[in-house]
C-alpha positions in Angstrom: 124.0 155.5 127.6 123.5 155.1 131.4 126.1 156.2 133.8 127.0 154.0 136.7 125.8 154.6 140.3 128.9 155.2 142.4 129.5 156.2 146.0 128.4 159.8 146.6 129.1 162.2 149.4 128.7 161.6 153.1 127.9 157.9 152.9 124.8 158.4 150.8 124.3 154.8 149.8 124.6 153.5 153.4 122.0 156.0 154.7 119.5 155.6 151.8 120.0 152.0 150.7 116.4 151.0 151.6 115.0 153.9 149.7 117.2 153.3 146.6 116.4 149.6 146.5 112.7 150.4 146.9 112.7 152.8 144.0 114.4 150.2 141.9 111.2 148.2 142.4 109.1 151.1 141.5 111.0 151.5 138.2 110.2 147.9 137.5 106.5 148.1 137.8 106.3 151.5 136.0 107.8 149.7 133.0 105.7 146.6 133.3 102.4 148.3 132.9 98.9 148.5 134.2 98.3 144.9 135.5 101.2 144.9 137.9 100.6 148.5 138.9 97.0 147.7 139.8 98.2 144.7 141.9 100.6 146.9 143.8 98.3 149.8 144.4 95.3 147.7 145.4 97.1 145.1 147.4 99.4 144.9 150.4 101.4 147.9 149.3 98.6 150.3 150.3 100.1 151.7 153.4 97.0 153.2 155.0 94.2 151.3 153.2 91.7 152.3 150.5 90.1 155.7 150.5 86.7 156.2 152.1 84.1 158.6 150.7 83.8 161.8 152.6 80.2 162.5 153.6 80.9 166.2 153.4 82.1 165.8 149.8 85.5 167.5 150.4 88.4 165.1 151.0 88.3 161.3 150.8 90.8 159.7 153.2 91.7 156.2 154.5 89.8 154.9 157.5 91.1 156.3 160.7 92.2 159.7 159.2 90.4 163.0 159.4 90.8 166.5 158.2 90.1 170.1 159.2 89.7 173.1 157.0 92.0 175.6 158.8 92.0 178.6 156.4 89.7 179.8 153.7 89.8 182.4 151.0 88.2 185.7 152.2 88.5 185.1 156.0 89.6 188.0 158.0 93.1 187.6 159.3 94.7 188.8 162.5 96.3 191.8 160.7 92.9 193.0 159.5 93.5 191.8 155.9 91.8 189.0 154.1 93.1 185.5 153.3 94.1 185.7 149.6 93.1 182.9 147.1 94.8 180.4 144.9 96.8 178.8 147.8 99.9 177.0 146.4 103.4 176.0 147.6 103.9 175.9 151.4 106.4 174.7 154.0 106.2 174.0 157.8 108.7 175.3 160.3 109.1 174.8 164.1 107.8 177.7 166.0 107.9 178.8 169.6 106.1 176.9 172.4 105.6 173.8 170.1 103.7 175.7 167.5 104.0 175.0 163.7 104.6 177.9 161.4 103.2 177.5 157.9 104.3 179.9 155.2 102.0 179.7 152.2 102.1 181.1 148.7 99.3 182.6 146.7 99.3 182.2 142.9 97.1 185.2 142.4 97.8 187.5 139.5 96.9 191.0 138.5 94.8 193.1 140.9 91.7 190.9 141.3 90.5 192.3 144.6 88.2 189.4 145.5 91.3 187.0 145.4 93.6 189.4 147.2 94.3 190.5 150.8 93.1 194.1 150.5 89.4 193.7 149.8 87.2 193.7 146.7 88.3 197.2 145.7 91.8 197.0 147.3 90.5 199.5 149.8 92.8 198.1 152.5 96.0 198.6 150.5 97.1 201.6 152.7 97.2 199.3 155.8 100.5 198.0 154.3 103.5 200.3 154.7 104.7 201.4 151.3 108.2 200.1 151.9 106.8 196.6 152.6 104.7 196.5 149.4 106.8 195.4 146.3 104.4 196.5 143.6 101.5 198.8 144.6 100.5 199.4 140.9 100.7 203.1 141.4 98.2 202.8 144.1 95.5 201.8 141.6 96.3 198.2 140.5 98.4 196.6 143.3 99.6 193.0 142.8 97.6 190.7 145.1 100.0 187.8 145.3 102.5 187.1 148.1 102.6 184.9 151.1 100.6 184.4 154.3 101.9 182.8 157.5 99.7 180.6 159.7 100.6 179.8 163.3 99.1 176.4 164.1 98.8 174.3 167.3 99.0 170.6 166.3 98.3 169.5 169.9 94.9 171.2 169.9 94.6 171.1 166.1 93.6 174.7 165.9 94.7 177.8 164.1 96.3 180.4 166.5 96.7 183.3 164.1 97.4 184.1 160.5 98.6 187.2 158.6 100.0 188.5 155.4 103.8 188.0 155.4 104.8 189.2 151.9 102.9 191.9 150.1 102.2 192.9 146.4 104.2 190.3 144.5 102.8 188.4 141.5 101.7 184.8 141.0 103.6 183.2 143.8 103.5 179.6 142.8 105.9 177.4 144.8 109.3 177.8 146.4 111.1 176.0 149.2 112.3 176.1 152.8 115.8 177.0 153.8 117.8 175.3 156.5 118.0 178.7 158.3 114.3 179.0 158.9 112.9 181.0 155.9 110.8 180.4 152.9 111.9 181.2 149.4 108.8 182.2 147.4 108.9 182.1 143.6 107.1 184.3 141.1 105.8 182.2 138.2 105.7 185.1 135.7 107.9 187.3 133.5 105.6 190.3 133.7 107.4 193.6 132.9 106.7 197.0 134.3 104.1 199.0 132.3 101.1 201.3 133.0 99.7 198.9 135.5 102.8 197.4 137.1 105.4 199.5 138.8 108.0 196.8 138.9 109.4 194.0 136.8 108.5 190.5 138.0 109.8 187.0 137.7 111.9 186.9 140.9 112.3 185.0 144.1 111.8 186.6 147.6 112.8 185.4 151.0 110.2 185.3 153.8 111.4 184.6 157.4 109.1 182.1 159.2 107.8 184.1 162.2 105.0 183.7 164.8 104.8 187.4 165.1 102.7 189.5 162.7 105.3 191.1 160.4 105.8 191.7 156.8 109.0 190.6 155.0 111.2 193.1 153.3 110.2 192.7 149.6 113.7 192.4 148.2 113.8 190.6 144.8 116.6 188.1 144.6 117.7 189.2 141.1 120.9 187.2 141.0 118.8 184.0 141.2 117.5 184.8 137.7 114.4 186.2 136.2 112.3 183.5 134.6 109.1 181.5 135.2 110.1 180.3 138.6 108.4 177.3 140.2 110.2 175.7 143.2 113.6 175.7 145.0 115.5 173.3 147.2 118.6 174.1 149.3 121.4 171.7 150.0 122.1 172.3 153.7 125.8 171.3 153.4 127.0 173.2 150.3 124.4 176.0 150.5 123.6 175.6 146.8 120.0 176.5 145.8 118.4 174.5 143.0 115.5 175.9 141.0 112.9 174.6 138.6 111.3 176.5 135.7 107.7 175.9 134.8 108.0 175.9 131.0 107.5 173.1 128.5 111.1 173.7 127.5 112.6 174.8 130.8 116.0 174.4 132.4 117.1 173.3 135.9 119.2 176.0 137.6 121.7 176.1 140.5 122.4 179.3 142.4 125.7 179.6 144.4 125.4 182.4 146.9 128.4 184.7 147.5 127.7 184.6 151.2 126.3 181.6 153.1 122.7 182.0 154.2 122.6 185.5 152.6 120.9 185.2 149.2 120.5 189.0 149.0 124.3 189.3 148.6 124.2 187.9 145.1 125.9 184.9 143.6 126.4 182.8 140.5 123.6 181.3 138.4 124.1 178.1 136.5 122.2 175.6 134.4 122.3 171.8 134.6 123.9 169.9 131.7 124.2 166.1 131.2 127.9 165.5 130.7 127.4 162.5 128.3 124.8 164.3 126.2 125.1 168.1 125.8 121.9 169.9 124.7 119.9 166.8 125.9 116.1 166.8 125.6 115.0 164.8 128.7 111.3 164.9 128.0 111.1 161.5 126.3 108.6 162.8 123.8 108.6 161.1 120.4 106.0 163.8 119.4 104.1 166.5 121.2 101.9 164.7 123.8 98.2 164.7 122.7 96.9 166.7 125.6 99.3 169.5 124.7 98.3 169.7 121.1 95.0 171.6 121.5 96.1 175.0 122.6 98.6 173.8 125.1 101.6 173.1 122.8 102.9 176.7 122.6 106.5 176.8 123.5 106.6 173.0 123.5 106.0 172.9 119.8 108.6 175.6 119.1 111.2 173.8 121.2 110.5 170.3 120.2 113.0 168.5 117.9 114.1 164.9 117.6 117.7 166.0 117.1 118.5 166.2 120.8 116.3 163.5 122.2 116.7 159.8 122.9 114.8 157.4 125.1 115.8 157.6 128.8 114.7 154.6 130.8 113.8 154.9 134.5 116.9 154.1 136.5 119.3 155.7 134.1 121.9 157.8 135.9 124.0 160.6 134.3 127.0 162.6 135.4 126.2 166.3 135.7 128.0 169.5 134.8 126.9 173.1 135.6 127.1 175.9 133.0 127.6 179.5 134.1 125.0 181.9 132.9 125.2 185.7 132.3 122.6 188.4 131.9 120.4 186.4 134.3 117.7 189.1 134.5 116.9 188.1 130.9 114.7 191.0 129.7 113.9 188.9 126.6 112.9 185.8 128.7 115.6 183.8 126.8 117.5 182.4 129.7 116.5 178.8 129.0 117.3 179.2 125.3 120.8 180.5 126.0 121.3 177.8 128.5 120.3 175.1 126.0 122.4 176.5 123.3 125.4 176.4 125.7 124.8 172.7 126.4 122.2 172.6 129.2 119.5 170.0 129.3 115.8 170.7 128.6 113.0 169.6 130.9 109.2 169.5 130.6 107.6 171.8 133.1 109.9 171.5 136.1 107.6 172.1 139.1 107.7 170.6 142.6 111.2 170.3 144.2 112.2 169.0 147.7 115.4 168.1 149.5 115.5 164.8 151.3 117.6 161.6 151.6 120.6 163.8 150.8 119.1 164.3 147.3 117.0 166.8 145.5 113.8 165.4 144.0 111.9 167.3 141.3 108.9 166.7 139.2 108.5 167.4 135.5 104.8 167.6 135.1 104.4 166.9 131.4 107.5 164.8 130.9 107.4 161.2 129.7 106.3 159.3 126.7 102.7 160.1 127.3 103.2 163.5 128.9 102.0 162.2 132.3 105.0 163.4 134.2 108.4 162.3 135.5 110.2 162.5 138.9 114.0 163.0 138.9 116.5 162.6 141.6 119.7 164.7 141.8 122.5 163.5 144.1 124.9 166.3 144.8 128.6 165.7 144.5 130.5 165.1 147.7 132.4 168.2 146.6 129.3 170.1 145.5 130.0 173.7 144.4 133.8 173.3 144.6 136.3 172.8 141.8 136.6 169.1 142.8 133.1 168.4 141.6 134.5 168.1 138.1 136.4 165.0 139.2 133.5 163.7 141.3 130.4 164.9 139.6 126.9 165.0 140.8 124.4 162.4 139.4 121.0 162.8 137.9 118.6 159.8 137.8 115.3 159.5 136.1 113.6 158.1 139.1 110.1 157.3 137.8 108.1 157.9 134.7 104.6 156.7 135.3 103.2 156.5 131.8 100.3 154.5 133.1 97.7 157.0 134.2 96.4 154.7 136.9 99.7 155.2 138.8 100.2 158.9 138.9 99.4 161.8 136.6 101.1 165.1 136.5 103.1 165.2 139.7 103.5 168.7 140.9 104.4 169.7 144.4 106.6 167.1 146.3 107.7 166.6 149.9 109.2 163.9 151.9 107.2 162.2 154.7 108.7 161.7 158.2 108.9 157.9 157.4 110.8 158.5 154.2 108.2 158.1 151.5 108.0 160.7 148.7 104.6 162.5 148.7 103.3 163.8 145.4 100.4 166.2 144.6 98.6 165.6 141.4 97.7 168.6 139.2 95.8 167.9 136.0 94.4 164.4 136.5 90.6 164.0 136.0 90.4 163.4 139.8 93.4 164.7 141.7 95.1 162.8 144.5 97.8 163.0 147.1 99.9 159.9 146.6 102.8 158.3 148.5 105.6 156.3 147.0 107.1 153.7 149.3 110.7 152.4 149.6 109.4 149.0 148.5 108.1 150.5 145.3 104.4 150.8 145.9 102.3 153.8 145.0 99.4 154.3 147.4 96.7 156.9 147.9 96.6 159.4 150.8 93.7 161.6 149.7 91.4 162.4 146.9 89.7 165.6 146.0 86.0 164.9 146.1 85.0 168.6 146.0 86.0 169.8 142.6 88.7 169.4 139.9 91.2 171.5 141.7 94.9 170.5 142.1 96.5 169.8 145.4 99.5 172.0 146.3 101.8 172.8 149.2 101.9 169.4 150.9 104.2 169.4 154.0 104.3 167.8 157.4 104.4 169.5 160.7 107.8 169.3 162.5 106.3 166.8 165.1 105.1 164.6 162.2 101.5 164.6 163.4 99.9 166.6 160.6 100.0 166.8 156.9 99.0 170.2 155.6 97.9 170.7 152.0 96.1 173.2 149.9 93.2 172.7 147.5 93.9 175.6 145.2 90.6 175.9 143.3 88.6 175.9 146.5 90.9 178.4 148.3 91.3 176.2 151.4 94.1 174.8 153.5 93.5 171.5 155.2 95.2 169.8 158.2 95.1 165.9 157.9 95.7 163.7 161.0 95.7 160.0 161.5 97.9 157.0 162.2 100.8 158.2 159.9 103.3 155.8 161.5 100.9 152.9 161.3 
C-alpha cells in the first residue's frame, strides 16, 4: 500500500531532513498511545514550559510570555467603520518602515449589523463606494463579511491603524498569503442570489496587503471554483494554488493560473487523486465518528461507504495525480461529487493549509479513526504543473493522526513558525489550545483559551519573528503574543 519516499524537487530532502526525521518520531508516538504521548508533552519536549494561568482569565501562556489584545469587535476603525466580528484566517506581511501588515478574515454571515462593519442597522453602508462592495443586498441586507487590515508596529507593540479592506462578501473563513504580497480570502458558503443576496457566493477574492486605507476590488475568482472554500496555499515556484474544502466529504483542489501572479486571468481547476487508489476515502473512518452522529453527520453519512476506504497509517506516502474539472462554478454544489466519481480522493473537512519546508501542509479536522483530525503533507513534484509531473509525481503523506485526544484535537488553522515547527490551532476541543509540533516529534502547548470555548484561528508570525498573532473567534479579539520564541 505505501509508496516510497524518493528525492523530490530542489533538494527537498537535504533542506528538510531534520524536520522529516522529527515527524517520523511524531508518527511513532501518535501510534503508541497515551502514556508515551504524556511523557513527551509533559517532559523535556515542552519547548517553552508549562502554561501559567492568566490572572485576567483570557489567555494562558508559558512563563516569560505575554499578550496584548490589539483589536476587538465593535471598535471604531480609522476609516470610520467598525471592527467586524468572528475573526478567522489571517496572514502577516512586511510593511513599510518596519511595520507588519495583518490581513484578517471575518466569518460573518447574513446582514447581522452588530457583527458587521456598518453599524447595528448597517447605517454606514453608504460610506463604501458601490463598486467596492460585492453584495450590498439591494441596499437593505448587505453582506457583512470581508477582510480588515491592521498596521502593527512590533517594536512598540502597538496598533498603528486598521480599516476595512474587502467589503460585503459572505462568511470569509480562511485563505492564504501569496508570494507577491496579497491575501486570498475564501468564502465558506454556497449561498445563491435570491431576494436578499444580489450575488452568488462561494468564491475566492484577492486582497492586496497595504498600509494605506483602501478597499480591494471585489472581483470573484470564479475559475478557482465555487464550493465551501476554507484555505489556500501557493507554491512560489510553480505558481500552483492549492485549496481545501470544508466538507465532511470534500476534495483537495489545485488551481493553475493562465498568467503567473494574475489569478483574475482564469486558469484550470483540478482535484487531487491518489494514483494507487482511485476514489480513495482518506478519512480512516470505520464508521461515522460518534461526535458526528448527533446532528453533525449530514453529508458525512451520505458519503460514507466502506467500499473505498482502507486504513492509512501515519507515514504512508502516495503518488499523486490531478484530475481536470469542468463546470467549476457548480450551481448544484456537486463539484466534490463529480471529482470523486472521476477518481479523486475524499477528505474529512479540509481546513487549515500552509506552505512551508517546500511542502503544503493541510489539516482535515474530523479525519482519523476517532474523528479527532489529521494533518497531511503534500510535496510538489520537481516538475509541478508541467507534463513531466506524470513521470515524477508529487507525493502525499499522512503526517499525523492524533487519535489520542490528549495530543491534539481538531486541528484547524496551521502556520509554520520561524524556527520550523508546525503551529496548529484547535477548533472543537473542550478547551482549545495553540500547539506546536517539533522536528523531534514533541507536541507542546503555546497557549490555552481560558476565556471561553472559542476556537483559535489565524495564527501567523510577524516577518521579524517577534510576534505571534492569533484570533479568538468567539470573543471577537485579535491578540499579539510575545516572548522568548527562539529560546
